[in-house]
C-alpha positions as CSV (number, residue, x, y, z in Angstrom):
1,X,-30.0,-5.5,38.6
2,X,-27.3,-4.9,41.2
3,X,-29.8,-4.6,44.0
4,X,-31.2,-8.1,43.3
5,X,-27.7,-9.5,42.9
6,X,-26.6,-8.3,46.3
7,X,-29.6,-10.1,47.8
8,X,-28.4,-13.5,46.5
9,X,-26.7,-16.0,48.9
10,X,-23.7,-16.5,46.6
11,X,-20.5,-14.4,47.2
12,X,-21.0,-11.1,45.5
13,X,-17.5,-11.3,44.0
14,X,-18.4,-14.5,42.0
15,X,-21.5,-12.8,40.8
16,X,-19.7,-9.7,39.6
17,X,-17.1,-11.8,37.8
18,X,-19.7,-14.0,36.2
19,X,-21.7,-11.1,34.9
20,X,-18.5,-9.3,33.6
21,X,-17.4,-12.4,31.8
22,X,-20.9,-12.9,30.4
23,X,-20.9,-9.4,29.0
24,X,-17.4,-9.9,27.5
25,X,-18.5,-13.1,25.9
26,X,-21.4,-11.3,24.2
27,X,-19.1,-8.6,23.0
28,X,-16.7,-11.3,21.7
29,X,-19.4,-13.1,19.8
30,X,-20.5,-9.8,18.2
31,X,-16.9,-9.1,17.1
32,X,-16.3,-12.6,15.8
33,X,-19.6,-12.3,13.8
34,X,-18.4,-9.0,12.4
35,X,-15.1,-10.6,11.4
36,X,-16.8,-13.6,9.7
37,X,-19.1,-11.3,7.8
38,X,-16.2,-9.1,6.7
39,X,-14.2,-12.1,5.5
40,X,-17.2,-13.5,3.6
41,X,-17.8,-10.1,2.1
42,X,-14.2,-9.8,1.0
43,X,-14.3,-13.3,-0.6
44,X,-17.4,-12.4,-2.6
45,X,-15.7,-9.4,-4.3
46,X,-14.4,-10.0,-7.8
47,X,-10.7,-10.8,-8.0
48,X,-9.9,-7.6,-10.0
49,X,-11.5,-5.5,-7.2
50,X,-9.6,-7.3,-4.4
51,X,-6.3,-6.8,-6.3
52,X,-6.9,-3.1,-6.5
53,X,-6.7,-2.9,-2.7
54,X,-3.0,-3.8,-3.0
55,X,-2.9,-6.7,-0.5
56,X,-3.2,-10.5,-0.8
57,X,-6.2,-12.2,0.7
58,X,-4.3,-13.7,3.6
59,X,-3.0,-10.3,4.5
60,X,-6.5,-8.9,4.5
61,X,-7.8,-11.7,6.7
62,X,-4.9,-11.2,9.2
63,X,-5.6,-7.5,9.3
64,X,-9.3,-8.0,10.0
65,X,-8.5,-10.5,12.8
66,X,-5.9,-8.1,14.3
67,X,-8.5,-5.3,14.1
68,X,-11.0,-7.4,16.0
69,X,-8.5,-8.3,18.7
70,X,-7.3,-4.7,19.0
71,X,-10.9,-3.5,19.3
72,X,-11.6,-6.0,22.1
73,X,-8.5,-5.1,23.9
74,X,-9.2,-1.4,23.6
75,X,-12.7,-1.7,24.9
76,X,-11.8,-4.0,27.8
77,X,-10.3,-1.4,30.1
78,X,-13.2,1.0,29.7
79,X,-15.7,-1.8,30.1
80,X,-13.9,-2.9,33.3
81,X,-13.9,0.5,34.8
82,X,-17.5,1.2,34.0
83,X,-18.5,-2.3,35.3
84,X,-16.8,-1.7,38.6
85,X,-18.2,1.8,39.0
86,X,-21.7,0.6,38.2
87,X,-21.4,-1.9,41.0
88,X,-20.3,0.8,43.5
89,X,-22.7,3.6,42.4
90,X,-26.4,3.5,42.6
91,X,-26.9,6.2,39.9
92,X,-26.2,4.9,36.4
93,X,-25.4,8.4,35.2
94,X,-22.1,8.4,37.1
95,X,-20.4,5.5,35.3
96,X,-21.8,6.7,32.0
97,X,-20.3,10.1,32.6
98,X,-16.9,8.6,33.6
99,X,-17.0,6.4,30.4
100,X,-17.6,9.5,28.3
101,X,-14.7,11.3,30.1
102,X,-12.4,8.4,29.3
103,X,-13.6,8.5,25.7
104,X,-12.7,12.2,25.5
105,X,-9.3,11.8,26.9
106,X,-8.6,8.7,24.8
107,X,-9.6,10.3,21.5
108,X,-7.9,13.6,22.3
109,X,-4.7,11.8,23.3
110,X,-4.4,9.4,20.4
111,X,-6.4,10.9,17.6
112,X,-6.8,14.7,17.9
113,X,-8.5,14.9,14.5
114,X,-11.6,13.1,15.7
115,X,-13.1,15.7,18.0
116,X,-16.3,15.9,15.9
117,X,-17.0,12.3,16.7
118,X,-17.3,13.0,20.4
119,X,-19.0,11.7,22.4
120,X,-20.3,9.0,20.1
121,X,-17.1,7.0,19.7
122,X,-15.4,4.8,22.2
123,X,-11.7,3.7,22.1
124,X,-12.5,0.9,19.6
125,X,-13.2,3.7,17.1
126,X,-9.7,5.1,17.7
127,X,-8.2,1.7,17.1
128,X,-10.1,1.4,13.8
129,X,-8.9,4.8,12.7
130,X,-5.2,4.1,13.6
131,X,-5.2,0.7,11.8
132,X,-7.3,1.8,8.8
133,X,-5.4,2.0,5.5
134,X,-5.3,5.6,4.2
135,X,-7.5,6.2,1.3
136,X,-5.6,5.4,-1.9
137,X,-5.2,8.0,-4.6
138,X,-7.4,7.7,-7.6
139,X,-6.3,6.6,-11.0
140,X,-6.0,9.5,-13.4
141,X,-7.9,8.4,-16.5
142,X,-7.3,11.7,-18.3
143,X,-3.5,11.5,-18.7
144,X,-2.4,10.8,-22.2
145,X,1.2,10.3,-23.2
146,X,2.5,12.3,-26.3
147,X,1.7,10.9,-29.7
148,X,5.4,10.3,-30.4
149,X,6.3,8.9,-27.0
150,X,7.8,5.7,-28.6
151,X,7.5,6.6,-32.2
152,X,10.7,4.9,-33.3
153,X,11.3,2.1,-35.7
154,X,13.3,0.3,-33.1
155,X,10.3,0.0,-30.9
156,X,8.3,-2.3,-33.2
157,X,8.0,-5.8,-32.0
158,X,9.2,-5.2,-28.4
159,X,7.2,-6.5,-25.5
160,X,6.6,-4.8,-22.1
161,X,5.5,-7.1,-19.3
162,X,3.8,-5.7,-16.2
163,X,3.8,-7.9,-13.1
164,X,0.2,-8.3,-11.8
165,X,0.7,-11.4,-9.7
166,X,2.0,-10.1,-6.4
167,X,-0.8,-7.9,-5.0
168,X,0.7,-5.0,-7.0
169,X,-0.5,-1.6,-5.8
170,X,0.0,-0.3,-9.4
171,X,-1.1,-2.4,-12.4
172,X,-2.5,-2.2,-15.9
173,X,-6.0,-2.8,-14.5
174,X,-8.8,-3.7,-16.9
175,X,-10.6,-1.7,-19.6
176,X,-13.5,-1.2,-17.2
177,X,-11.2,-0.4,-14.2
178,X,-8.0,1.1,-15.5
179,X,-4.9,0.9,-13.4
180,X,-2.3,3.5,-12.8
181,X,0.0,2.0,-15.4
182,X,-2.6,1.7,-18.1
183,X,-1.4,4.9,-19.7
184,X,1.5,2.9,-21.2
185,X,-0.6,0.7,-23.4
186,X,-1.7,3.3,-26.0
187,X,1.7,4.9,-26.8
188,X,3.4,1.5,-26.8
189,X,0.8,0.0,-29.2
190,X,1.1,3.1,-31.5
191,X,4.8,2.4,-31.8
192,X,4.2,-1.3,-32.6
193,X,5.0,-2.7,-29.2
194,X,3.0,-5.1,-27.1
195,X,2.0,-4.7,-23.4
196,X,0.9,-7.7,-21.4
197,X,0.3,-8.6,-17.8
198,X,2.1,-11.3,-15.9
199,X,-0.5,-12.8,-13.6
200,X,1.2,-15.9,-12.2
201,X,4.5,-16.5,-10.5
202,X,7.4,-14.8,-12.2
203,X,9.4,-18.0,-12.7
204,X,9.8,-17.5,-16.5
205,X,10.0,-13.9,-17.8
206,X,9.6,-13.2,-21.5
207,X,9.7,-9.9,-23.4
208,X,12.1,-6.9,-23.3
209,X,11.0,-5.0,-20.2
210,X,9.6,-6.2,-16.9
211,X,7.8,-3.7,-14.7
212,X,7.3,-4.4,-11.0
213,X,5.3,-1.7,-9.4
214,X,4.4,-1.6,-5.8
215,X,4.3,-5.4,-5.2
216,X,2.9,-6.1,-1.7
217,X,3.4,-9.9,-1.8
218,X,6.9,-11.3,-1.4
219,X,8.7,-12.9,-4.3
220,X,9.9,-16.5,-3.8
221,X,13.6,-17.3,-4.0
222,X,12.9,-19.1,-7.3
223,X,11.2,-16.1,-8.8
224,X,14.0,-13.7,-7.7
225,X,16.5,-16.1,-9.2
226,X,14.6,-16.3,-12.5
227,X,14.2,-12.5,-12.8
228,X,17.9,-11.9,-11.9
229,X,19.1,-14.4,-14.5
230,X,16.7,-13.0,-17.1
231,X,18.1,-9.5,-16.6
232,X,21.7,-10.7,-16.6
233,X,21.0,-12.3,-19.9
234,X,19.8,-9.1,-21.6
235,X,16.4,-8.2,-20.2
236,X,15.5,-4.8,-18.6
237,X,13.8,-4.3,-15.2
238,X,11.9,-1.3,-13.9
239,X,11.5,-1.9,-10.2
240,X,9.2,0.6,-8.5
241,X,9.4,0.3,-4.7
242,X,7.8,2.4,-2.0
243,X,7.1,2.4,1.8
244,X,6.1,-0.9,3.4
245,X,4.6,-3.2,2.3
246,X,5.9,-2.3,-1.1
247,X,9.6,-2.2,-0.2
248,X,10.6,-5.3,-2.3
249,X,13.9,-5.5,-0.4
250,X,14.6,-9.1,-1.4
251,X,14.1,-8.5,-5.1
252,X,16.1,-5.2,-5.0
253,X,18.8,-6.9,-3.0
254,X,19.3,-9.5,-5.8
255,X,20.7,-6.6,-7.9
256,X,22.8,-5.1,-5.1
257,X,20.3,-2.4,-4.2
258,X,19.8,-1.7,-0.5
259,X,16.4,-0.2,0.5
260,X,15.5,1.9,3.5
261,X,11.8,2.3,4.3
262,X,12.4,5.7,6.0
263,X,10.9,8.1,3.5
264,X,13.6,10.5,2.1
265,X,10.9,13.2,2.0
266,X,7.7,13.6,4.0
267,X,5.7,14.4,0.9
268,X,6.1,16.3,-2.3
269,X,9.8,17.1,-3.1
270,X,11.1,18.9,-6.2
271,X,14.6,18.0,-7.5
272,X,16.3,20.5,-9.8
273,X,19.8,19.1,-9.7
274,X,19.9,15.9,-11.8
275,X,22.9,13.7,-12.5
276,X,23.9,13.7,-16.2
277,X,22.5,10.6,-18.0
278,X,20.5,9.6,-21.0
279,X,17.4,9.4,-18.8
280,X,17.8,12.9,-17.4
281,X,18.5,14.5,-20.7
282,X,16.2,17.4,-21.3
283,X,14.7,17.1,-17.8
284,X,14.6,20.4,-15.8
285,X,13.0,19.1,-12.6
286,X,11.5,16.0,-11.1
287,X,8.8,15.7,-8.5
288,X,8.8,12.8,-6.0
289,X,6.1,12.0,-3.4
290,X,7.9,10.2,-0.5
291,X,8.5,6.5,-0.7
292,X,11.8,5.0,0.5
293,X,15.6,5.3,0.0
294,X,17.4,3.1,-2.5
295,X,21.2,2.9,-2.6
296,X,23.6,0.9,-4.7
297,X,27.4,1.1,-5.4
298,X,28.5,1.4,-9.0
299,X,25.2,2.8,-10.3
300,X,24.1,6.1,-11.7
301,X,22.2,8.0,-9.0
302,X,19.7,10.0,-11.0
303,X,17.9,11.4,-8.0
304,X,19.5,11.5,-4.6
305,X,18.7,8.2,-2.9
306,X,15.5,8.0,-5.0
307,X,16.2,6.8,-8.5
308,X,19.0,4.5,-9.7
309,X,20.0,3.3,-13.2
310,X,22.7,0.7,-14.0
311,X,23.7,-2.0,-16.4
312,X,23.5,-5.5,-15.0
313,X,25.2,-8.1,-17.1
314,X,23.8,-7.7,-20.5
315,X,20.6,-6.1,-19.1
316,X,19.6,-2.8,-17.6
317,X,17.9,-1.9,-14.4
318,X,16.1,1.2,-13.0
319,X,15.1,1.2,-9.4
320,X,12.8,3.9,-7.9
321,X,12.1,4.5,-4.2
322,X,8.8,6.1,-5.2
323,X,6.1,4.3,-7.3
324,X,4.1,7.5,-7.8
325,X,6.8,8.9,-10.0
326,X,5.9,6.6,-12.9
327,X,2.1,6.2,-12.4
328,X,-0.9,8.2,-13.5
329,X,-2.7,9.3,-10.4
330,X,-4.8,12.2,-9.1
331,X,-5.7,13.4,-5.6
332,X,-8.4,15.9,-4.8
333,X,-8.9,16.4,-8.6
334,X,-5.3,17.3,-9.3
335,X,-3.1,15.1,-11.5
336,X,0.3,14.0,-10.3
337,X,2.9,11.3,-11.0
338,X,3.8,10.7,-14.6
339,X,2.0,13.8,-15.7
340,X,4.5,15.9,-13.7
341,X,7.5,13.8,-14.7
342,X,6.7,13.0,-18.3
343,X,10.1,13.6,-19.9
344,X,12.0,11.6,-17.2
345,X,9.5,8.7,-17.3
346,X,9.5,8.4,-21.1
347,X,13.3,8.7,-21.2
348,X,13.5,5.8,-18.7
349,X,11.4,3.6,-20.9
350,X,13.4,4.5,-24.0
351,X,16.7,3.7,-22.1
352,X,15.4,0.4,-20.8
353,X,14.0,-0.6,-24.1
354,X,17.2,0.6,-25.8
355,X,15.4,3.0,-28.1
356,X,18.0,5.7,-27.7
């Protein structure tokens, strides 16, 4: 108690400092324990589940550590103020009341949507909310492509490869946990094609079409060189980029595409003016959902700064600044993505696979 501490022969300043440091050490130990538990819990998750979060393990660990440091830093000023006030005031209700006032102002200033939390949360809760990854949209298992999506004799024997080795936000998933690109498998197999995942490094690409969708992990220089050479030799690439960390600037840059993470639209945007191309034939409108800007000289701009198509050597490339355009998703029970852009998406696959 402060009353007993004031009666000690040691300088009161040293005692205050020692007690404050002791309290912070206890808080630090608690946060480190929470960090360790979080990392161990993450490591115990099955690989397939970890990959669905769209971030490599090292990135998750770094984010957890950053969160702990930010929480400690956010709590420190309030703890210091309350500690000093408690030393100067005999009534404990005063510093508690001031702490709650600081909580109100902090939450109202930095996170106005959290008023219902008051007065139970302290600034650490604001930090957690500001750093927390927004809830991902759900996979739409109900979407089914048309029966004749790829029903052409030319499709038989072709192979579609989906990159699954770079913490991809969008993937085929598994039969138990379908991914947002799993809708491709059924129509492709009906047409006699094969769809397979690429789980390792993309140093050797085989097949007719490679899909890179929302890769969060960077590609090595060797991988980029291998993909570029493969496309130049006759392969096709569907590169679906998005806001960070899914920008894939280095891979896009290998094909002369410049990316800009500033979203071309804040949310849902409807395009009704489409450039003439085999991909846009029969398409009346296209819906995009944000993402980033993609630009390249000497390419067909199908959607203004959002969707590019061009020949590259003997191969073909389509780059999108929005991954949702080609994926089967739903939010709040409503389907979006490929379900709203079916004709454009199927035309893109047919063009890349040279089926039309």
